[in-house]
VOBA-1610 file (N, C-alpha, C; in pm, whole numbers, padded with zeros to 5 digits, always signed):
BEGIN
Met-01769-00458-02680Met-01653-00517-02670Met-01565-00508-02820Glu-01557-00406-02899Glu-01452-00418-02958Glu-01431-00487-03009Asn-01417-00559-03155Asn-01299-00614-03221Asn-01168-00547-03233Thr-01084-00533-03120Thr-00967-00406-03205Thr-00865-00488-03105Gly-00889-00609-03075Gly-00778-00651-02993Gly-00774-00623-02805Glu-00817-00460-02823Glu-00813-00428-02657Glu-00952-00445-02605Tyr-00907-00471-02419Tyr-00948-00544-02365Tyr-00957-00375-02214Lys-01094-00429-02267Lys-01175-00313-02116Lys-01222-00397-02012Leu-01143-00362-01877Leu-01245-00431-01737Leu-01330-00276-01707Tyr-01459-00322-01670Tyr-01571-00210-01642Tyr-01673-00258-01515Ala-01590-00240-01400Ala-01620-00344-01215Ala-01644-00232-01191Pro-01763-00200-01148Pro-01809-00118-01073Pro-01796-00141-00860Ser-01817-00293-00932Ser-01887-00369-00772Ser-01787-00419-00739Leu-01660-00503-00792Leu-01609-00545-00774Leu-01451-00531-00698Ala-01462-00649-00551Ala-01405-00609-00448Ala-01235-00656-00419Ser-01218-00708-00560Ser-01097-00813-00512Ser-01034-00868-00703Phe-00868-00813-00667Phe-00856-00800-00839Phe-00709-00917-00841Val-00728-01019-00886Val-00574-01110-00852Val-00550-01114-00995Leu-00471-01081-01002Leu-00312-01150-01189Leu-00195-01203-01155Lys-00198-01297-01197Lys-00100-01441-01197Lys-00060-01471-01361Gly+00100-01425-01369Gly+00106-01482-01485Gly+00154-01367-01549Tyr+00151-01346-01730Tyr+00257-01236-01823Tyr+00169-01119-01790Met+00202-01016-01795Met+00115-00898-01794Met+00088-00840-01877Pro-00061-00834-01940Pro-00197-00820-02047Pro-00096-00659-02108Thr-00116-00679-02277Thr-00033-00559-02308Thr-00169-00438-02376Ser-00222-00530-02350Ser-00378-00440-02434Ser-00508-00410-02302Phe-00497-00404-02224Phe-00570-00402-02108Phe-00609-00331-02072Thr-00689-00309-02045Thr-00731-00123-01954Thr-00875-00163-01880Leu-00836-00085-01699Leu-00899-00104-01624Leu-00935+00056-01622Glu-01096-00046-01632Glu-01186+00121-01672Glu-01273+00234-01516Asn-01348+00128-01489Asn-01349+00143-01314Asn-01362+00050-01187Leu-01329+00091-01129Leu-01241-00003-01025Leu-01289+00039-00864Ser-01429+00129-00858Ser-01455+00149-00790Ser-01409+00163-00686Ser-01490+00002-00638Ser-01475-00030-00468Ser-01410-00165-00396Leu-01299-00128-00595Leu-01173-00189-00492Leu-01097-00213-00373Val-01080-00307-00335Val-01042-00292-00202Val-00883-00393-00201Arg-00852-00439-00255Arg-00729-00557-00245Arg-00742-00618-00395Ala-00549-00603-00398Ala-00568-00638-00593Ala-00400-00666-00526Asp-00337-00753-00569Asp-00231-00887-00556Asp-00227-00890-00744Met-00091-00823-00783Met-00036-00803-00923Met+00078-00935-00896Arg+00125-01046-00955Arg+00219-01133-00926Arg+00243-01176-01113Ile+00286-01086-01179Ile+00318-01079-01343Ile+00433-01099-01329Leu+00440-01189-01433Leu+00561-01254-01570Leu+00603-01137-01668Trp+00729-01184-01661Trp+00750-01013-01746Trp+00704-01017-01930Ile+00678-00943-01928Ile+00573-00968-02070Ile+00577-00942-02152Lys+00437-01038-02247Lys+00456-01163-02309Lys+00512-01053-02426Arg+00557-01148-02536Arg+00681-01074-02626Arg+00556-01166-02750Glu+00547-01063-02823Glu+00436-01119-02926Glu+00514-01181-03066Asp+00538-01067-03020Asp+00664-01087-03240Asp+00742-01235-03189Ile+00767-01298-03041Ile+00846-01416-03067Ile+00737-01510-03038Gly+00674-01473-02905Gly+00543-01596-02859Gly+00594-01651-02768Asp+00747-01608-02726Asp+00765-01708-02625Asp+00774-01718-02475Gly+00739-01587-02454Gly+00699-01560-02328Gly+00754-01489-02256Val+00906-01494-02269Val+00962-01432-02228Val+01071-01390-02216Phe+01043-01230-02205Phe+01113-01103-02176Phe+01262-01142-02151Pro+01398-01069-02255Pro+01514-01116-02160Pro+01546-00975-02039Glu+01588-00949-01959Glu+01647-00876-01919Glu+01603-00731-01958Ile+01601-00629-01825Ile+01531-00520-01882Ile+01708-00451-01939Arg+01692-00362-02085Arg+01871-00313-02076Arg+01746-00174-02141Ala+01751-00168-02260Ala+01726-00064-02334Ala+01622+00081-02297Glu+01675+00157-02274Glu+01546+00252-02201Glu+01502+00268-02264Lys+01414+00287-02408Lys+01297+00231-02447Lys+01220+00165-02365Lys+01240+00043-02382Lys+01210-00076-02289Lys+01113+00001-02195Lys+01271+00010-02093Lys+01219+00030-01904Lys+01131+00107-01913Glu+01063+00244-02020Glu+01007+00361-02039Glu+00857+00282-02093Tyr+00883+00220-02196Tyr+00778+00087-02226Tyr+00705+00020-02102Tyr+00759-00026-02010Tyr+00755-00122-01865Tyr+00694-00001-01775Thr+00759+00069-01717Thr+00697+00197-01657Thr+00540+00283-01700Gln+00534+00259-01778Gln+00386+00301-01840Gln+00316+00203-01863Leu+00297+00094-01905Leu+00247-00014-01869Leu+00212-00066-01744Thr+00295-00054-01617Thr+00296-00103-01495Thr+00179+00049-01449Leu+00230+00151-01487Leu+00138+00272-01368Leu-00014+00214-01470Arg-00036+00181-01575Arg-00139+00259-01598Arg-00233+00132-01557Phe-00165+00019-01501Phe-00250-00048-01376Phe-00267+00009-01280Leu-00163+00040-01213Leu-00183+00107-01102Leu-00272+00248-01094Arg-00279+00307-01185Arg-00444+00411-01164Arg-00537+00286-01162Gly-00579+00234-01231Gly-00715+00164-01160Gly-00685+00076-01100Phe-00599+00093-01035Phe-00615+00074-00784Phe-00602+00159-00703His-00618+00275-00722His-00627+00421-00714His-00689+00378-00590Asn-00847+00289-00541Asn-00908+00296-00460Asn-00846+00142-00357Val-00755+00133-00347Val-00737+00000-00312Val-00696+00046-00154Arg-00714-00024-00059Arg-00663-00074+00085Arg-00577-00131+00102Val-00551-00290+00032Val-00433-00347+00030Val-00375-00409-00070Leu-00225-00370-00096Leu-00148-00407-00222Leu-00101-00449-00223Thr-00048-00577-00328Thr+00045-00686-00341Thr+00105-00651-00467Leu+00267-00598-00541Leu+00332-00644-00600Leu+00397-00728-00611Asn+00501-00812-00665Asn+00590-00909-00707Asn+00723-00790-00759Gly+00804-00914-00790Gly+00943-00816-00782Gly+00935-00772-00927Ser+00884-00856-01059Ser+00879-00804-01224Ser+00776-00696-01197Phe+00706-00642-01100Phe+00622-00562-01116Phe+00730-00464-01046Leu+00791-00472-00935Leu+00851-00350-00904Leu+00985-00296-01005Lys+00983-00376-01037Lys+01130-00378-01170Lys+01080-00294-01248Ala+00988-00313-01312Ala+00919-00270-01400Ala+00917-00119-01404Leu+00788-00140-01264Leu+00791+00058-01265Leu+00845+00124-01268Gly+00979+00070-01177Gly+01050+00111-01120Gly+01206+00196-01251Gly+01177+00126-01367Gly+01261+00127-01466Gly+01312+00268-01471Ser+01218+00383-01515Ser+01223+00507-01559Ser+01152+00626-01471Pro+01214+00640-01372Pro+01234+00762-01259Pro+01127+00854-01339Asp+01164+00917-01399Asp+01166+01039-01508Asp+00997+01039-01578Ile+00916+00928-01605Ile+00816+00882-01619Ile+00726+00877-01486Leu+00777+00817-01369Leu+00763+00834-01212Leu+00692+00995-01231Asp+00792+01078-01205Asp+00807+01141-01164Asp+00673+01315-01212Ser+00698+01201-01324Ser+00623+01301-01437Ser+00475+01286-01490Gln+00392+01175-01387Gln+00287+01141-01381Gln+00237+01080-01227Pro+00186+01210-01155Pro+00101+01199-01032Pro+00034+01092-00981Leu-00028+01043-00891Leu-00048+00991-00868Leu-00056+00939-00764Glu-00187+00917-00679Glu-00232+00919-00519Glu-00300+00784-00440Phe-00222+00796-00350Phe-00316+00582-00275Phe-00382+00635-00180Tyr-00484+00764-00164Tyr-00508+00802-00035Tyr-00559+00683-00007His-00640+00587-00002His-00678+00504+00080His-00591+00358+00110Leu-00485+00358+00047Leu-00401+00287+00086Leu-00350+00242+00273Gln-00324+00109+00291Gln-00319+00097+00454Gln-00207-00031+00446Phe-00217-00117+00395Phe-00128-00224+00405Phe-00051-00210+00195Leu+00114-00226+00236Leu+00171-00237+00116Leu+00254-00401+00200Lys+00214-00472+00002Lys+00319-00559+00059Lys+00406-00615-00094Leu+00521-00615+00001Leu+00604-00599-00176Leu+00673-00714-00114Ser+00714-00762-00348Ser+00873-00925-00348Ser+00917-00835-00370Gly+01060-00926-00414Gly+01166-00923-00484Gly+01283-00919-00407Gly+01346-00832-00490Gly+01503-00788-00448Gly+01498-00647-00358Ser+01653-00582-00308Ser+01692-00442-00369Ser+01721-00365-00438Ser+01710-00427-00544Ser+01829-00294-00674Ser+01783-00220-00671Arg+01780-00140-00696Arg+01773+00013-00749Arg+01629+00029-00747Glu+01572-00037-00875Glu+01436-00026-00925Glu+01317-00048-00807Ser+01430-00169-00712Ser+01252-00160-00665Ser+01321-00115-00527Leu+01417-00044-00485Leu+01381+00082-00408Leu+01318+00222-00438Arg+01337+00211-00578Arg+01350+00299-00614Arg+01121+00320-00679Thr+01095+00189-00669Thr+00916+00191-00637Thr+00903+00161-00469Ile+00949+00079-00408Ile+00900+00094-00249Ile+00883+00246-00209Phe+00982+00389-00254Phe+00998+00496-00166Phe+00880+00572-00303Tyr+00837+00549-00368Tyr+00769+00627-00471Tyr+00615+00501-00423Met+00579+00491-00438Met+00480+00357-00367Met+00448+00452-00249Leu+00532+00504-00127Leu+00492+00546+00038Leu+00486+00717+00001Lys+00532+00765-00114Lys+00533+00914-00153Lys+00340+00899-00161Ile+00323+00807-00263Ile+00211+00860-00325Ile+00130+00823-00241Ser+00132+00752-00055Ser+00026+00632-00015Ser+00020+00731+00077Pro-00040+00847+00159Pro+00017+00904+00239Pro-00063+00887+00409Asn-00159+00783+00390Asn-00186+00736+00513Asn-00121+00589+00513Ile-00051+00542+00480Ile+00021+00327+00451Ile-00027+00335+00602Lys-00021+00277+00653Lys+00015+00272+00820Lys+00076+00105+00820Ala+00122+00006+00694Ala+00195-00125+00712Ala+00281-00170+00586Leu+00422-00160+00592Leu+00443-00163+00503Leu+00528-00381+00481Tyr+00533-00442+00420Tyr+00578-00568+00435Tyr+00646-00644+00327Leu+00785-00641+00340Leu+00887-00640+00183Leu+00933-00812+00240Arg+00949-00931+00113Arg+01019-00995+00072Arg+01097-00999-00008Leu+01229-01036+00026Leu+01319-01004-00026Leu+01360-01106-00081Gly+01357-01253-00077Gly+01354-01351-00175Gly+01255-01464-00137Pro+01261-01602-00152Pro+01420-01652-00068Pro+01541-01615-00159Gln+01586-01655-00053Gln+01749-01681-00194Gln+01821-01693-00056Val+01942-01823-00043Val+02010-01894-00015Val+02165-01941-00051Ser+02202-01864-00149Ser+02304-01828-00227Ser+02395-01737-00187Arg+02508-01773-00148Arg+02647-01665-00062Arg+02690-01582-00190Cys+02624-01580-00331Cys+02687-01528-00457Cys+02659-01377-00442Val+02812-01285-00446Val+02828-01133-00419Val+02810-01073-00529Asp+02651-01042-00562Asp+02652-00875-00671Asp+02737-00754-00611Pro+02851-00782-00719Pro+02896-00664-00694Pro+02837-00523-00647Val+02775-00500-00741Val+02730-00349-00681Val+02602-00329-00566Tyr+02554-00436-00506Tyr+02469-00474-00381Tyr+02563-00528-00269Pro+02656-00528-00257Pro+02773-00586-00188Pro+02712-00549-00029Phe+02816-00683+00044Phe+02726-00646+00250Phe+02821-00576+00251Tyr+02705-00553+00350Tyr+02723-00389+00419Tyr+02904-00410+00488His+02965-00562+00602His+03081-00501+00631His+03191-00551+00495Glu+03154-00565+00412Glu+03259-00526+00300Glu+03307-00416+00243Leu+03211-00338+00335Leu+03270-00152+00237Leu+03346-00087+00388Asn+03442+00019+00354Asn+03475+00092+00461Asn+03369+00171+00533Ala+03415+00216+00640Ala+03359+00329+00782Ala+03244+00409+00609Glu+03371+00473+00579Glu+03341+00625+00485Glu+03212+00582+00386Asp+03277+00451+00346Asp+03125+00413+00221Asp+02997+00436+00354Ile+02971+00344+00416Ile+02845+00332+00493Ile+02724+00495+00540Lys+02836+00564+00520Lys+02774+00730+00570Lys+02692+00728+00511Gly+02574+00801+00581Gly+02488+00898+00461Gly+02424+00793+00404Leu+02413+00645+00427Leu+02298+00581+00359Leu+02166+00642+00330Ala+02060+00709+00405Ala+01964+00705+00372Ala+01879+00754+00252Leu+01832+00713+00206Leu+01823+00840+00052Leu+01706+00906+00076Pro+01710+00992-00081Pro+01636+01115-00049Pro+01482+01021-00065Cys+01408+01144+00090Cys+01256+01042+00089Cys+01143+01170+00152Cys+01026+01131+00090Cys+00946+01224+00160Cys+00928+01143+00341Met+00882+01291+00420Met+00830+01211+00578Met+00693+01149+00536Ile+00706+01039+00620Ile+00599+00958+00626Ile+00541+00928+00745His+00436+00973+00696His+00316+01044+00891His+00201+00905+00923His+00236+00782+00840His+00129+00713+00890His+00179+00593+00956Leu+00281+00589+00872Leu+00333+00385+00884Leu+00373+00395+01014Lys+00306+00227+01050Lys+00359+00169+01200Lys+00405+00098+01196Val+00450-00031+01138Val+00497-00140+01072Val+00579-00138+01033Val+00696-00227+00946Val+00751-00247+00883Val+00848-00336+00883Lys+00820-00478+00865Lys+00838-00645+00845Lys+00905-00676+00687Ile+01013-00720+00723Ile+01155-00737+00590Ile+01187-00919+00631Lys+01097-00966+00570Lys+01192-01111+00565Lys+01295-01115+00435Tyr+01365-01279+00457Tyr+01520-01291+00369Tyr+01613-01117+00396Leu+01577-01110+00485Leu+01682-01031+00457Leu+01875-01070+00505Arg+01926-01014+00408Arg+02074-01059+00358Arg+02184-01027+00437Gly+02161-00900+00465Gly+02250-00809+00534Gly+02341-00728+00410Arg+02250-00684+00327Arg+02339-00576+00147Arg+02343-00464+00182Val+02407-00400+00134Val+02455-00247+00169Val+02309-00156+00158Asn+02270-00206+00055Asn+02106-00171-00065Asn+01947-00193+00050Glu+02021-00282+00155Glu+01891-00300+00272Glu+01916-00198+00367Leu+02076-00152+00421Leu+02046-00045+00479Leu+02032+00059+00451Asn+02027+00127+00328Asn+01915+00184+00259Asn+01797+00241+00295Leu+01758+00094+00241Leu+01629+00107+00298Leu+01534+00164+00416Leu+01632+00076+00515Leu+01610+00053+00679Leu+01652+00213+00734Ala+01737+00276+00691Ala+01799+00392+00724Ala+01716+00449+00640Thr+01614+00464+00605Thr+01588+00522+00531Thr+01439+00544+00637Leu+01357+00456+00602Leu+01249+00392+00685Leu+01279+00474+00834Leu+01380+00492+00857Leu+01365+00490+00985Leu+01394+00677+00988Lys+01417+00730+00895Lys+01492+00856+00942Lys+01325+00957+00884His+01240+00872+00806His+01140+00914+00778His+00992+00901+00809Ser+01025+00793+00925Ser+00822+00724+00938Ser+00839+00832+01099Met+00768+00923+01120Met+00710+00999+01242Met+00697+00863+01343Val+00584+00784+01316Val+00510+00736+01410Val+00532+00576+01410Leu+00656+00518+01354Leu+00691+00390+01370Leu+00729+00326+01514Glu+00665+00185+01516Glu+00601+00125+01575Glu+00686+00001+01631Lys+00741-00051+01519Lys+00797-00170+01513Lys+00851-00182+01371Val+00961-00201+01412Val+01056-00304+01266Val+01053-00448+01220Ile+01006-00497+01176Ile+01058-00658+01206Ile+01146-00778+01138Leu+01317-00780+01151Leu+01312-00773+01080Leu+01373-00910+01058Cys+01380-01080+00931Cys+01362-01227+00996Cys+01516-01216+00867Ser+01582-01348+00887Ser+01658-01418+00802Ser+01709-01519+00777Arg+01783-01605+00711Arg+01751-01739+00681Arg+01917-01744+00700Cys+01954-01854+00728Cys+02047-01921+00730Cys+02075-02079+00643Leu+02178-02104+00549Leu+02164-02199+00465Leu+02126-02311+00559Asn+02226-02337+00641Asn+02197-02493+00720Asn+02303-02443+00846Lys+02269-02531+00942Lys+02255-02544+01096Lys+02399-02512+01081Tyr+02530-02538+00989Tyr+02648-02467+01056Tyr+02755-02397+01000His+02614-02298+00913His+02620-02163+00917His+02608-02037+01034Leu+02552-02152+01107Leu+02432-02087+01196Leu+02496-01989+01269Lys+02647-01973+01338Lys+02650-01918+01424Lys+02743-01827+01360Glu+02775-01835+01238Glu+02879-01742+01166Glu+02727-01632+01110Lys+02616-01642+01058Lys+02508-01598+01054Lys+02424-01488+01159Glu+02480-01544+01252Glu+02432-01467+01419Glu+02492-01392+01367Glu+02669-01378+01387Glu+02741-01253+01389Glu+02702-01169+01327Glu+02743-01253+01196Glu+02687-01108+01113Glu+02552-01015+01088Met+02466-01083+01140Met+02284-01031+01130Met+02348-00920+01228Glu+02388-00958+01358Glu+02390-00870+01474Glu+02497-00716+01436Lys+02578-00782+01390Lys+02670-00627+01364Lys+02594-00532+01255Phe+02521-00592+01171Phe+02432-00568+01089Phe+02308-00429+01119Arg+02237-00510+01249Arg+02149-00435+01380Arg+02142-00319+01464Glu+02342-00377+01501Glu+02378-00283+01535Glu+02422-00150+01487Met+02482-00216+01392Met+02447-00085+01254Met+02361+00009+01253Leu+02210-00097+01227Leu+02150+00043+01235Leu+02045+00076+01370Leu+02088+00061+01468Leu+02076+00103+01520Leu+02130+00275+01599Thr+02251+00232+01490Thr+02303+00393+01526Thr+02269+00537+01446Phe+02146+00415+01335Phe+02104+00520+01234Phe+01995+00611+01326Pro+01969+00756+01274Pro+01831+00886+01329Pro+01710+00825+01277Arg+01654+00862+01396Arg+01515+00781+01345Arg+01417+00908+01415Ala+01301+00926+01277Ala+01174+01005+01346Ala+01135+01009+01438Ser+01081+00850+01461Ser+01015+00780+01653Ser+01125+00763+01708Ala+01069+00780+01822Ala+01120+00811+01925Ala+01080+00677+01992Asn+00979+00603+01963Asn+00929+00424+01963Asn+00927+00416+01958Val+01015+00375+01834Val+01007+00261+01729Val+01111+00120+01786Val+01061-00011+01784Val+01110-00165+01838Val+01186-00168+01711Ile+01328-00222+01742Ile+01361-00324+01642Ile+01376-00409+01655Ser+01344-00586+01612Ser+01318-00736+01684Ser+01408-00707+01554Tyr+01443-00898+01572Tyr+01526-00927+01489Tyr+01529-01080+01507Ser+01492-01135+01351Ser+01459-01342+01394Ser+01591-01403+01291Leu+01602-01513+01355Leu+01705-01607+01207Leu+01642-01721+01209Ser+01653-01787+01103Ser+01617-01930+01120Ser+01747-02018+01021Val+01672-02088+00995Val+01754-02227+00918Val+01694-02279+00760Trp+01738-02282+00726Trp+01658-02312+00599Trp+01699-02504+00579Tyr+01796-02559+00681Tyr+01827-02644+00615Tyr+01858-02758+00748Ser+01793-02823+00837Ser+01880-02851+00937Ser+01981-02987+00966
//
């Protein structure tokens, strides 16, 4: 390895790759042809000029493009995996620049299980559908949208019942048909409109979907009844959306954070 500050990983026999910590900026995956599992749990990319290891919220377009390029570089090295886990920071960075995603084709032909954690921001949704688009044989999608116990409302992503009927119509997002997805499981569902967007799109485009498992949590037992009624209405609305699969079953569970 030359003393240039650039590091290359050449490991054709490696079966599992796990990265927890700051996203390396001078690291290239050269050959991981036997890789089966990859797990990316990154923090914001470390800013070397300050050395504090923490980036502020992504705002500038150039930064978004840079982060998208950086995360794409890692994804290319994982193209043979069957199980892929990405955390919220990776999702947000990857989805920051849609033009770059569209211009750099990538395929995860062997990917069967996709595990994602984070929120339901525009960037995260963009990344979810991008991964579904480039993974033609995916069978299961697991999403962890929290945990979050706060009732604070982000005005960009309101709770569905705070909008009128006209706002709810046409929620499905642009997406290709998904031919092999059978199971979707979402933890820490909160009842946000963006969550309805996601579910409406999955139901509309997943041709062989069999199970949609939704799990939500309530802050404490005193809010349990209110949360049950709120999420039952969410589920009823979900049942009205068109489905590509006639056999899909939607189940829902609610638990309490503090009893």
